[in-house]
C-alpha distance (Angstrom), angle and dihedral (degrees) to the residues before:
residue distance angle dihedral
M1 . . .
D2 3.80 . .
I3 3.82 101.0 .
S4 3.81 92.4 178.1
I5 3.83 88.3 87.2
F6 3.80 89.1 72.6
F7 3.81 96.6 54.8
Q8 3.78 138.9 79.8
P9 3.82 115.3 -152.3
I10 3.80 121.8 -114.3
T11 3.78 129.0 -124.0
P12 3.83 108.3 -95.2
I13 3.81 113.6 -97.7
T14 3.80 116.8 -150.4
T15 3.81 121.2 -149.4
D16 3.79 122.4 -179.7
K17 3.81 100.8 -174.8
E18 3.78 116.0 101.3
G19 3.81 114.9 -118.7
T20 3.80 97.6 21.5
I21 3.77 124.3 138.0
G22 3.79 90.0 -114.3
Q23 3.80 91.1 63.9
S24 3.79 95.1 54.6
I25 3.81 105.8 31.3
F26 3.82 118.4 103.8
S27 3.80 103.6 -132.0
Y28 3.77 131.6 -171.1
T29 3.78 104.4 -126.2
E30 3.79 125.6 149.0
G31 3.77 105.2 -43.0
A32 3.78 132.9 30.3
F33 3.79 122.1 14.5
P34 3.83 111.7 -119.8
L35 3.79 115.2 -87.6
L36 3.80 103.6 -117.8
K37 3.80 117.3 -138.9
E38 3.78 128.4 -176.6
K39 3.80 120.8 -84.9
G40 3.75 110.9 34.2
V41 3.79 148.5 99.5
A42 3.82 125.0 -100.4
I43 3.81 123.5 -160.6
M44 3.81 122.6 -157.1
H45 3.79 136.0 173.0
V46 3.82 118.8 -136.0
P47 3.86 110.2 -180.0
E48 3.81 95.1 -171.8
Y49 3.85 116.8 146.9
K50 3.81 105.6 152.8
K51 3.81 91.8 119.1
S52 3.80 94.6 46.1
T53 3.79 134.8 81.5
D54 3.80 89.4 -144.4
S55 3.76 122.7 100.8
S56 3.79 116.6 -98.3
N57 3.79 93.7 -142.0
N58 3.81 94.4 115.8
T59 3.79 119.6 124.9
D60 3.78 136.2 -159.6
H61 3.81 92.1 -105.1
W62 3.81 88.7 132.9
R63 3.81 89.3 72.3
A64 3.79 97.2 72.3
E65 3.80 90.6 45.8
L66 3.81 91.9 50.0
Y67 3.81 93.4 47.5
N68 3.81 90.7 56.0
L69 3.80 94.7 55.2
F70 3.79 118.2 100.3
Q71 3.77 120.1 -113.5
G72 3.77 118.6 -109.1
K73 3.78 127.0 -119.9
D74 3.81 118.6 -67.7
W75 3.80 97.3 1.8
E76 3.79 91.8 169.8
F77 3.78 99.4 168.6
S78 3.79 135.0 85.7
L79 3.80 117.0 -99.8
Y80 3.80 120.6 -155.4
D81 3.78 135.2 -172.7
L82 3.78 103.9 -159.1
G83 3.80 95.4 -175.5
T84 3.80 128.8 -126.8
I85 3.79 132.3 -29.3
L86 3.79 101.5 -148.7
P87 3.83 116.1 -144.2
G88 3.79 113.7 -95.9
S89 3.79 123.7 -128.2
D90 3.81 86.2 -104.0
I91 3.81 124.0 39.3
K92 3.81 88.3 -126.2
D93 3.80 89.5 64.4
T94 3.80 91.4 57.3
Y95 3.80 91.8 44.3
Y96 3.80 90.9 52.0
A97 3.80 92.7 50.5
V98 3.81 94.1 48.7
S99 3.81 92.4 46.0
A100 3.82 94.1 48.1
V101 3.80 92.7 47.3
C102 3.82 93.3 48.2
T103 3.80 91.9 48.8
H104 3.80 91.6 50.6
L105 3.81 94.6 47.2
I106 3.81 95.8 45.8
K107 3.81 89.0 52.0
L108 3.82 87.6 56.8
N109 3.82 91.9 49.2
I110 3.81 88.8 -111.6
I111 3.80 116.4 139.1
P112 3.82 112.0 -132.9
I113 3.80 117.1 -143.9
V114 3.80 107.6 -162.0
I115 3.79 112.4 -163.1
G116 3.80 107.5 -164.6
G117 2.85 172.7 -135.5
S118 3.78 119.3 -151.1
Q119 3.78 121.5 -23.5
D120 3.78 96.5 -102.6
L121 3.84 83.6 82.4
L122 3.78 84.2 82.8
L123 3.82 86.3 78.4
P124 3.83 96.9 65.6
M125 3.81 89.9 41.7
Y126 3.81 87.7 56.3
K127 3.81 90.7 47.3
G128 3.79 87.7 55.0
Y129 3.80 86.6 67.8
S130 3.80 93.0 43.0
A131 3.79 89.0 59.6
L132 3.80 86.7 58.2
E133 3.81 89.4 50.8
Q134 3.78 87.3 -124.1
Q135 3.79 122.0 148.4
I136 3.79 108.9 -136.1
N137 3.79 146.4 -171.5
I138 3.80 122.2 -134.9
C139 3.80 126.7 -154.8
N140 3.79 115.4 -165.8
I141 3.81 122.6 -164.5
D142 3.78 100.3 -153.2
Y143 3.78 142.0 126.5
K144 3.84 89.6 -130.8
F145 3.81 134.5 40.3
D146 3.83 95.8 -125.7
L147 3.81 90.2 -150.9
G148 3.81 95.4 152.2
D149 3.79 129.7 -175.7
P150 3.83 115.0 -57.9
N151 3.82 89.0 -147.8
E152 3.81 92.7 59.3
E153 3.78 133.6 64.9
A154 3.78 117.8 -90.9
N155 3.79 117.0 -93.7
A156 3.78 138.7 170.7
E157 3.82 92.0 -84.7
G158 3.81 97.3 42.0
Y159 3.79 128.4 32.3
I160 3.83 109.8 117.8
S161 3.83 93.4 84.3
Q162 3.80 89.9 52.8
L163 3.78 89.4 49.0
L164 3.82 90.3 52.6
M165 3.81 90.2 50.5
E166 3.82 92.0 58.6
R167 3.80 113.7 112.4
P168 2.87 120.0 -112.6
C169 3.81 91.0 29.1
M170 3.80 107.6 -147.5
L171 3.82 95.9 -179.9
F172 3.80 112.7 112.9
N173 3.79 99.5 169.9
Y174 3.79 139.9 8.0
A175 3.79 122.1 -164.6
N176 3.79 129.7 -173.6
I177 3.80 123.9 -156.7
G178 3.80 120.3 -169.0
S179 3.80 103.1 21.3
Q180 3.81 117.0 165.9
N181 3.80 116.8 -150.4
P182 3.85 97.3 -139.0
Y183 3.82 88.9 65.3
I184 3.83 97.7 46.3
S185 3.79 127.3 77.6
Q186 3.78 124.1 -139.7
I187 3.80 88.5 -118.3
E188 3.81 89.8 59.8
L189 3.80 91.9 47.1
N190 3.79 90.9 50.2
L191 3.80 91.4 50.2
M192 3.81 92.4 50.1
E193 3.79 88.9 51.0
K194 3.82 92.9 46.5
L195 3.80 91.1 52.3
Y196 3.83 91.5 46.6
F197 3.80 90.9 -122.4
D198 3.80 121.3 158.1
V199 3.79 127.0 -108.6
C200 3.81 125.9 -170.8
R201 3.81 107.2 -178.1
L202 3.78 121.5 -147.1
G203 3.80 91.3 -114.2
D204 3.81 91.7 53.0
F205 3.80 90.0 48.2
N206 3.80 91.5 50.7
A207 3.81 90.1 50.9
D208 3.81 93.1 51.6
F209 3.80 119.5 -2.4
K210 3.82 91.5 -167.8
I211 3.82 91.0 75.3
A212 3.82 88.7 72.2
E213 3.80 94.5 56.2
P214 3.83 98.3 79.9
H215 3.82 90.6 52.1
L216 3.80 90.2 53.6
R217 3.81 91.9 44.4
N218 3.80 89.8 52.6
A219 3.82 95.7 52.4
D220 3.78 130.9 96.1
L221 3.80 94.7 -174.1
I222 3.81 119.9 37.6
A223 3.81 120.8 -169.4
I224 3.79 126.2 -168.1
D225 3.80 120.4 -162.0
L226 3.81 107.7 -157.3
K227 3.81 87.5 -152.1
S228 3.80 86.9 73.3
I229 3.84 88.6 70.7
R230 3.79 115.8 90.7
K231 3.78 117.7 -104.4
S232 3.80 94.0 -120.9
E233 3.82 87.7 63.8
I234 3.80 101.9 41.0
G235 3.83 104.0 24.0
S236 3.80 132.6 -147.6
P237 3.01 138.3 5.3
Y238 3.83 83.9 36.4
E239 3.80 111.4 87.1
N240 3.82 108.8 -174.0
Q241 3.79 104.7 123.3
N242 3.80 95.7 -175.8
G243 3.80 109.9 39.2
F244 3.78 138.1 111.6
Y245 3.78 124.0 -42.5
L246 3.80 115.8 -127.2
D247 3.80 93.7 -109.6
Q248 3.82 89.1 54.1
M249 3.79 91.4 50.9
C250 3.81 90.4 49.5
Q251 3.81 89.4 51.8
I252 3.81 89.3 52.0
A253 3.82 90.2 49.5
K254 3.81 90.8 50.7
Y255 3.81 91.6 50.3
A256 3.81 89.5 47.7
G257 3.79 93.3 51.2
I258 3.79 95.7 46.3
S259 3.80 91.8 54.5
D260 3.80 110.5 106.2
K261 3.79 89.4 -149.1
A262 3.82 100.3 53.0
S263 3.80 109.3 103.4
S264 3.83 103.4 164.4
L265 3.80 139.8 27.6
G266 3.79 130.7 -161.4
I267 3.81 124.9 -165.0
F268 3.78 107.8 -167.5
N269 3.80 143.6 -177.9
V270 3.78 91.5 39.5
L271 3.80 103.5 -178.5
K272 3.77 128.7 176.0
S273 3.80 111.8 -93.9
E274 3.77 135.9 135.2
Q275 3.80 92.1 -103.3
T276 3.81 102.8 38.1
G277 3.81 96.1 90.1
H278 3.80 91.8 47.0
I279 3.81 92.6 49.9
I280 3.81 95.2 45.9
K281 3.80 92.5 50.8
E282 3.83 90.0 50.6
I283 3.81 93.0 49.2
I284 3.81 92.1 48.8
W285 3.82 93.1 46.1
Y286 3.80 94.2 52.2
F287 3.79 91.6 45.0
L288 3.81 90.3 52.0
D289 3.80 90.9 47.5
G290 3.79 88.3 52.3
V291 3.81 90.9 52.1
A292 3.81 89.2 51.5
N293 3.81 89.9 53.6
R294 3.80 99.6 48.9
K295 3.79 112.3 141.9
G296 3.79 99.1 -154.3
D297 3.79 89.8 -137.5
F298 3.80 103.0 130.8
P299 3.83 99.8 142.6
I300 3.78 105.3 -112.8
G301 3.78 127.5 133.9
L302 3.79 115.6 0.7
K303 3.80 116.4 24.2
K304 3.82 95.6 -154.5
D305 3.80 92.3 111.6
Y306 3.80 92.1 58.0
K307 3.75 138.5 69.3
Q308 3.80 109.9 -128.0
F309 3.79 124.3 -146.5
N310 3.80 122.0 -175.1
V311 3.79 121.8 -158.0
L312 3.81 122.5 -174.2
L313 3.80 114.4 -148.4
D314 3.78 111.3 -160.7
E315 3.81 93.1 -165.8
I316 3.81 93.6 67.7
H317 3.83 98.2 20.6
Q318 3.79 89.0 -123.8
E319 3.77 133.8 128.3
I320 3.78 112.1 -140.5
K321 3.78 115.1 -151.5
F322 3.80 116.3 -150.6
Y323 3.79 124.3 -165.2
K324 3.79 126.2 -160.6
S325 3.80 117.4 -164.2
N326 3.80 116.6 -126.7
K327 3.80 88.4 -152.5
S328 3.80 102.2 52.2
E329 3.83 104.6 5.7
R330 3.81 88.2 -124.9
W331 3.80 119.3 147.6
W332 3.83 135.2 -131.7
M333 3.79 134.9 -178.3
E334 3.78 124.6 -144.5
V335 3.80 115.1 -132.8
P336 3.84 115.2 -166.0
Y337 3.78 114.6 -120.9
P338 3.82 110.7 -163.5
T339 3.78 115.5 -151.9
E340 3.78 122.9 -153.7
G341 3.77 123.7 -133.4
K342 3.77 134.6 49.7
G343 3.75 123.8 -15.9
N344 3.78 134.0 27.3
F345 3.81 96.8 -92.1
T346 3.79 112.7 141.7
R347 3.78 124.1 -172.2
N348 3.79 117.7 -152.4
H349 3.76 129.8 -146.9
M350 3.80 116.5 -139.2
V351 3.80 113.6 -144.7
P352 3.82 122.5 -168.2
C353 3.79 113.8 -125.8
N354 3.79 143.5 158.3
H355 3.79 130.9 -105.1
S356 3.81 86.0 -105.8
D357 3.83 89.0 67.4
Y358 3.79 89.5 57.6
E359 3.79 90.6 48.7
L360 3.82 89.2 49.8
A361 3.80 91.3 52.6
M362 3.80 90.3 49.1
K363 3.80 86.9 59.8
G364 3.79 90.1 54.4
E365 3.81 96.2 -102.7
I366 3.81 124.1 128.5
P367 3.83 113.1 -119.5
D368 3.80 109.8 -119.5
L369 3.81 94.1 -131.7
W370 3.80 91.6 52.3
W371 3.81 93.8 48.0
K372 3.81 95.0 48.5
T373 3.80 92.3 48.6
Y374 3.81 91.1 48.0
Q375 3.80 91.8 51.2
K376 3.81 92.5 49.6
I377 3.79 90.7 50.1
L378 3.80 92.3 51.4
S379 3.80 95.4 45.5
């Protein structure tokens, strides 16, 4: 597919400093569209706000700021700026373009970074995976769940229910990081629990930011709602008084990038403020630095590069196998996946976890991440 038909070129950005992103990025300016090669990251701007009550007066002012940042160490991947996907006359036109582009890039092992736009753009990003017939996990950095009403059209404040109604539904798990109880109803909490989805509240994150890392490591698609950042950090028109600090968001972006599984990133609700460009460039930089520092230690195939720990839990008559990477010292749990039909073949689902989950199992308690995954597999 020729995805260049979906994009408008950007105005050339000149950078004079040696070693900056602007001197190495392949940008779509007037002329030829960048030649896409395997293994890389592609940035695109999608200023689509039809399903939002927010003003669409944002700009791509973050670009110039990003281009003037210096590259990190060992950034051995290609970086592209594909330009802007202009909103179509109908929201479906924009959705189609985003979905088609994401599908094409993921096939090439290129990570799309979609800079929105309102957060309903997560829907076409998800559909990009559906076209690949790939079951996926989503991790959403947001102060709300944005579940929405399944009987209504998707919008910026509600799209997860519509995503779940898609057939076939390719979503295996949904995780939220940063939720704030005053903005979440008990009905939404009950539904998240019923679906065995994961919730990491802002207060829990503030107490120990490491608890968010397994959720990010388990996700294919990671979405960041800029409204989850506190107003003192990002400024008006953002109104969240009690959200993430910028350094916390950068830590999240680094964790997201370093995950071997993460294959797309969305940064949504990009509104015009004095700090938005600065914050977006920081998020992108730390994500890229994470990508450059991937360990390639997702435990598949031979287990020789891992220490294995087996814990027998009498309560469920199950043995949980834990694996600790010799490369990164990160932990995984193995969840049995029974297959029906002939033969005794059993596929196993590897779930990222922390050392604390192993310690919990040693005390005879079932780790929450293991139990939720097991229940989803059985259902």
